[in-house]
C-alpha positions in Angstrom: 80.1 -5.2 172.5 79.6 -5.4 168.8 81.9 -6.7 166.2 81.8 -6.2 162.6 82.3 -8.7 160.6 83.7 -7.6 156.8 85.4 -9.2 153.9 87.3 -7.9 150.7 87.4 -9.0 147.0 89.7 -7.4 144.4 88.4 -6.2 141.0 91.1 -6.5 138.5 92.1 -4.1 136.0 90.1 -5.2 132.5 86.9 -6.1 135.1 84.2 -3.9 136.9 81.8 -5.3 139.6 78.4 -4.6 141.0 77.7 -5.3 144.5 74.6 -6.9 145.0 73.3 -6.5 148.8 70.2 -8.8 149.6 70.0 -9.8 146.1 69.5 -6.1 145.1 72.0 -5.1 142.2 73.5 -1.5 142.9 73.8 0.4 140.0 76.8 1.7 140.6 79.9 -0.1 138.9 83.3 -0.6 140.7 86.3 0.4 139.0 89.8 -1.8 139.8 90.8 -2.1 143.0 90.0 -4.1 147.0 86.4 -3.7 147.6 85.2 -3.9 151.4 81.9 -5.4 152.1 79.9 -7.6 154.1 80.3 -11.7 153.5 77.0 -12.4 154.6 75.0 -9.5 153.0 76.8 -8.7 149.6 78.5 -9.8 147.2 80.4 -8.7 143.9 79.6 -9.6 140.4 82.2 -9.2 138.3 82.0 -9.0 134.8 85.2 -8.2 132.4 84.9 -5.1 130.1 88.2 -6.0 128.0 88.2 -7.5 124.3 86.9 -11.1 124.4 87.6 -13.7 122.2 84.3 -16.3 121.4 85.7 -19.2 118.7 82.5 -20.7 117.4 82.9 -23.6 114.8 79.5 -23.9 112.7 78.3 -24.9 109.4 77.2 -21.4 107.3 74.4 -21.8 104.2 75.5 -20.8 100.9 73.0 -19.1 98.6 73.7 -22.4 96.5 72.2 -24.1 99.4 75.4 -25.6 100.5 76.8 -26.3 104.1 80.2 -24.6 104.6 82.3 -25.5 107.8 83.9 -22.5 109.4 85.6 -21.8 112.4 84.6 -17.9 113.4 86.4 -15.9 116.4 83.7 -13.0 117.6 85.9 -10.0 119.0 83.4 -7.9 121.6 83.4 -6.0 124.6 80.8 -4.8 127.3 80.1 -1.0 127.8 81.3 -0.7 131.2 78.1 1.4 132.3 75.7 -0.9 131.0 77.4 -3.8 133.2 74.2 -3.5 135.8 71.7 -3.4 133.2 73.3 -6.6 131.5 73.2 -8.4 134.7 69.8 -7.6 135.7 68.2 -8.7 132.7 70.4 -11.2 130.5 72.3 -12.7 133.1 76.1 -13.7 133.7 75.5 -16.1 131.0 75.4 -13.2 128.4 77.7 -14.7 126.4 76.0 -18.0 125.2 72.6 -16.4 125.9 72.8 -13.2 123.6 76.0 -13.1 121.9 76.3 -16.1 120.4 72.5 -16.6 119.5 72.8 -13.3 117.7 75.8 -14.4 115.5 74.3 -17.7 114.8 71.3 -15.7 113.1 73.4 -13.1 111.7 75.8 -15.3 110.3 73.1 -17.5 108.7 71.2 -14.7 106.9 74.1 -12.9 105.6 75.8 -15.8 104.1 72.8 -17.2 102.7 73.0 -14.3 100.5 76.3 -15.4 99.0 78.2 -18.1 97.0 80.0 -20.7 98.9 83.2 -19.5 96.7 82.4 -16.0 98.2 83.5 -17.2 101.3 87.0 -18.3 100.2 87.8 -15.2 98.0 88.2 -11.4 98.5 84.9 -11.3 99.3 85.3 -12.5 102.7 86.1 -9.3 104.2 82.9 -8.0 103.1 80.9 -10.8 104.4 82.3 -10.1 107.9 81.6 -6.7 108.1 78.1 -7.1 107.0 77.9 -10.0 110.0 79.9 -7.3 112.2 77.7 -4.4 111.7 74.1 -6.3 111.8 74.9 -7.5 115.2 76.1 -4.2 116.2 72.7 -2.9 115.3 71.1 -5.8 117.6 73.3 -5.5 120.3 75.3 -2.2 121.1 72.2 -0.7 122.8 72.2 -3.6 124.9 75.8 -3.0 125.9 77.4 -5.0 124.0 79.8 -3.8 120.9 81.1 -6.1 118.5 84.8 -5.3 117.1 85.3 -7.4 114.5 84.1 -11.2 113.4 86.7 -13.4 111.5 85.8 -16.2 109.3 89.1 -17.8 110.3 88.9 -21.3 108.5 86.7 -21.8 105.5 86.3 -25.7 104.3 84.6 -26.4 101.5 82.6 -29.3 100.1 85.1 -31.5 98.7 83.4 -31.3 94.8 83.0 -27.5 95.4 86.8 -27.4 96.6 88.1 -28.8 93.5 85.7 -26.7 91.1 86.9 -23.7 92.3 90.4 -24.5 92.0 89.8 -25.9 88.6 87.9 -22.4 87.7 91.2 -20.3 89.3 93.5 -22.5 87.4 91.2 -22.2 83.6 91.0 -18.2 84.6 95.0 -18.0 84.8 95.4 -19.8 82.3 93.6 -17.6 80.0 95.1 -14.5 81.5 98.5 -15.9 80.8 97.2 -16.3 77.4 95.8 -13.0 76.7 99.4 -11.6 78.3 100.9 -13.5 75.7 98.5 -12.4 72.7 98.9 -8.8 74.0 102.8 -9.1 73.7 102.7 -10.3 70.4 100.2 -7.7 69.3 102.7 -5.5 70.2 105.7 -6.8 68.6 103.7 -6.9 65.4 103.0 -3.2 65.8 106.9 -2.8 66.6 107.7 -4.3 63.3 104.9 -2.7 61.3 106.7 0.7 62.7 110.0 -0.7 61.9 108.9 -1.2 58.3 107.2 1.9 58.0 110.4 4.0 59.0 112.7 1.7 56.4 110.1 2.9 53.8 109.9 6.2 54.5 113.5 6.3 54.6 114.5 4.8 51.6 111.9 7.0 50.2 113.4 9.8 51.2 116.8 9.0 49.6 115.5 7.5 46.6 114.1 11.5 46.2 117.2 13.1 47.1 119.6 11.2 44.3 119.1 13.4 41.3 121.1 13.8 38.4 123.1 16.4 39.8 124.2 14.5 42.9 124.6 11.4 41.4 127.1 13.3 39.3 129.1 15.1 42.5 129.6 12.1 44.1 130.8 10.4 40.8 133.5 13.3 40.7 134.2 12.9 44.6 135.0 9.1 43.7 137.4 9.9 41.3 139.0 12.2 43.2 139.6 9.7 46.0 140.7 7.2 43.4 143.1 9.4 42.2 144.8 10.0 45.6 145.3 6.8 46.4 148.8 5.3 45.9 147.7 1.7 45.0 147.2 0.5 41.3 144.0 0.1 40.1 142.1 -0.5 37.1 139.2 1.8 36.4 136.6 1.5 33.8 134.1 4.2 33.2 132.1 6.1 30.6 133.2 9.4 31.9 130.3 9.4 34.7 130.6 6.4 36.4 133.8 4.9 37.6 133.9 1.0 37.7 137.2 -0.2 40.1 139.0 -3.1 39.2 142.0 -3.6 42.1 145.2 -4.5 41.5 146.9 -7.9 42.6 
């Protein structure tokens, strides 16, 4: 009678397994589920293929030769069909052996092309993308996909941080002064336009007041005075009335 010794293991979701029998890796991957195997001859190597967040703290060199302390997150995942190749050629310590090593090299190379202040400004996103693209160029053929590189925390040298703050404050003051000057320019333009309008109105009025119009207005004034019930003293040369109101 032959007794068959068997065991089982579980490959969880987000993970793939590769059987290793007598030290030889299978080229097929095992998806999530229960796997039956002979524990004396076979084992299942499990590798996560979901997105992994690897956090690193390191000094990043800048263009001016400073070291900028930074906390970085590397978001990466493994291509499932490349798992047997990764285990065979790199091993299960692939994260430290290749992910972190490639990142350190790429980050040092790219950050050294930028000034320290760029890592603390809107240029940060561009630096992150440059590092991510460079890593993908090197790692995708080997079965790794870099989803993002995030510079989470940037700590500048104390003197440089103060200099950047002073510069930003100076730029803000300059922008405020420019705003004030622009407002004064607009106000001056408004006053000029207003003065020109008054001048043009006076010119139109002056040009329109000829002798006939003045005589007509005087007749109208006499007519209105004659209809008034109040006692008045009117002095006139016959053309222009001068009114003295009675008390």
